N, C-alpha and C positions, 0 to 999 in steps of 0.2 A: 869415598870422596870426603866424607866428614872427618874421618881419622886423619887424612892427609891435610885437610884444611886446618884442623886443630893444631897439628904439628907446625904447619907453615905460620899460622898466626901467632902461636906461642913463641916461636923463634924470632919473629919480627918484633914482638913485644920485648923480648930480652935484648935484642940489638938496639932498640930505641930507648929502652929503659922507661917506657911510657905505654901502658897497656891501652889506655883510651885512644891515644893517637894511632896505635897499631890497628885498633878496631876501625877507626875512621878511614885509614888508608885502605884496609881490606874492603870495606863497604863501598867507598868512593871509586875504587878501581873497578869493582863489579858494576857500579852504575855507569862508568865511562864505557865499559865494554857493551853492556846491554843497550845503552842509548845509541851507540854507533851502529849496532845491529838493527835497531828499530828504525833508523833513518832509511835503510835500504830494504825494509821488510814491511810491505803494506798490511799484512795480517796483524802485526803487532800494533801498528797505528790504529787499525780498525778495532782491535781489542780494547785499546785505551779509550777510544770513543764510546764503545759499548758500555764500559764501566761507568763513565760519567753520565751517559744517557740513563742508565739504571738508577744512579744516585739521584739525578734530577727528577725521575719519575717516582721516586720513593720506594722502588723495588729493592734497592740495596742501601741499608743504613749507612750514613756517612762515617760513623765511628769505625766501621769495619775496614775502611781504607787505611787505617793506621796500623794494620797488622805488621808492616815493615818495621815499626818501632820495637816490636818484640824481637824481631830478628837482629836489630841493632843492639839490643840489650844482651841477647844471646852471645853475639860475637864479642861484646865488651867484656862479659864474664869469662868467655873462653880464652881470650888473649891474656887475661890476668892470672888465671889459675892453672892452666895447662903446664906452665913452667914449674909450678909448685908440686903438682901431684902426678904428672904424666898423662899421656893420651889415653891409656887403657882405663885407669880408674875414673878419669873424667868421662869417658864414653859410657862406662857402666852406670855411673851416677846420673848422667843426663838422660840416659835411656829410661831409668827408673822414674825420673820426674815426668818424662813424656808419657810413660805407660799409665801412671796414676791419673794425670790430668786428662789423658785421652778417654778414660772411662767416662768422665764428666761431660766432655764436649761431644762425644758420640751420643750420650744419652739425651743431652739437650737438643742435639740435631743441628748444630751450626756448621757442620762440615760441608754442606751443600748437597749431601746425599740423603738427607732426612734423618730422623732419630733412629738410633740403633739400640736394641735391648741389651742391658747389662746382664750377660749370662755368667754362669759359674766358671766357664772357661776364661772369660775376659777378666774376671776378678782374680782367678788363679794366676793368669799370666802377669798381671800387675803385681800381685803379691810376691811371686817368684823373683821378678826383676828387682823389687825393693830388697828382698833378702840377699840377692846377689851383690848389692852395694856393700852391705855389712860384711859379707864373707870376703869380698875383695880387699877390704882395708883392715881386716882383723889383725893381721900380722904387723901392722904399722901404727897401731894405736899407742904403743909405748915409745914410739920415735919422737924425740923432742922437736924435731923439725916438721913433724906431720901435724896438720891442723884439720880437725873434723869440720870446722866451719867452711873450709874450701870445698869439701865434699857436699855440704848443704847448698853452697852456691851453685855447684854443678847440677844438683837436683832442681834448683830454681831455674837454671838456664834451660834444662830439659822441659820444665813446665811451660816456659815461655814458648818454646818451639811447638809443643802440643797444641796450644791455643792458636798460634800463628798458622799452623797447618790447617786447622779447622776453618779459620777465616779465609785463608787463601783458596780453599776448596769452594767456598761459597762465591768469592769474587770471580773465580774461574768459570763458574756456571754462566756468568753474564759476559765475561770477556771471550770465552771459548777459544782462548789462545794463552797457553801457560806462560809464554815469554812476556806477554803483556802484564800478567799478574806479577811476574818476576820484576819487571821494570818498575811497577808501582811500589813493590816492596823495597827496592833499592833506593828509590827517591825518598820514601818516608824514613827508611833506616838511616840514610846519610844525613838528612836534615836533622833527625833526632840526635845523632852523634855530634854533629856540628854545634848544635845548641848546647849539648852536654859539655863539650869541650870549652865552649865560650864561657859558660857559667863557671866551670872549674878554674879557668884563668882569672876571671873576675873575683872569685871568692878567695883565691890564694895566689896573688901576684908576687912579683919580686924574685930575687935570686934564690931564696930558699923555698919558694912556693912552687906552684904548678907552672911548667913551661914546656914549650915544644922542643923536640929534638931534631937534629938534621937527619936526613934519610941515610940509612946504611948503604954501603956499596954492594952488598951481597951477603950470602949467596942468592942467586936469582930466584930460587924456588920459594923464598920467604914472601914473595909478592904475589903468589898464585892463589891466595885465599879468596879473593874477589871472583876470579874466574870459576873456581869450584862452586862458589855460592850461587852464581848465575845459573849454572847447570842444575844444581841440586834443587833450588827453589822452583824452577820451572817443572822439573820432574814431579816433585811432591804435589804441586798445585793440580797437576793432571791426574795423578794416581789416587790421591786421597778421596776424590769424589766417588770412586768406584769401590774402594776397600774400606773406607772409614779410617779415622786417625789411628786407633789402637792397632788394627790389623796391619796397616802400613808400617807402623812403628816397629812391631815385633818382627815383621818380615825383613825389614831393613837392618835389623840387629846383626845378622850374620856377617855381612860385609863390613859393617862398622867395627865390630869387635875383632874380627880377624885382622883388619887393617891396623887397628890400634895396638894389637898384640905384637904385630910385626914391627911397627914403629918404635914401640918401647923396647923391644928386644935389641934392635940395632942402635938405639939411642938411650941406653940405661942411665946416662948422666942426668936426664931430666925426670926420671921416674923411679929411681932406686932399683931398677931391674924388674924382671918378671919372676915372681915367686909362685909357689903352689896355691896360696890363697887367691891370688889374682886369677890364675887359670881356672880354679874351682868356681870363682864368681862368674867368669865368662861362660863356663859350662852351664851354670844355673840359668844364666840369661838365655842361652840356647834352649834350655828346658822351657822357659817362658814362651819361646816361639812355638814349641810343640803343643804346649797346653792351650795356647790361643787358637789353634787350628779349628776352623768351623767345619762341621760336617756338611757335606753336600747332599742335596736332596736326591733321592733315588728316582724321582719321577722324571720322565722325558721332558 
């Protein structure tokens, strides 16, 4: 789903010529969908009430409600750089950022499932995914059109998601309804992007400054980023409580990388194609999945 979202948001950014506006459209469309669902779903409304009851009681710190702003930042970066480096390299780099940050948030214990020990397997998994980033881009370092700064931004975007997942896991402990956590994320993320867009227009007004673009007429699938985000955030909020951020991250790598490889294979115009270095990097990331595997207790 994330590979498809990256492709849809990236194409929307190209059509608009405005990555920040594309991020806002993606997030606000997700907010519209989840808000409509919430109107007819008592569980979601109850989950939202439970969140604010927890905040009022002091059980849930207020600042954790702003996790959605990290998601907004992630989508803003995604829409800006996917057209520059392609979905596959973006996916590998963002996964590495998630893996490294996941070590920290798991150790601190802000996932909602309590602190988790940093084992050799976890360190190895994070190290392999970081190595995979460098291998994936090694054949493009001499390309004049390639910017390693965009790869660093993808790493940063992944780091944002790692922290967001942790905070969502804890919020979901009180909501007990993953779509309520998703609704809160979309509210905060949309408000953040609206504010960001407003500030950008104020700072750089005029014909040669920052301005809004008219909506493109299609293709239809470039507007699906918000729908995908609703489903994805709801799933992660539920699953991360049980697996922890790092394990969830590396287990979700398979689908994300396979999807990104397929997307870039069929749309090489946005990624400079699929080469041996990229495939090797993806294989290394799969190795990170294997390295991270936790041994199960033999006791009944």
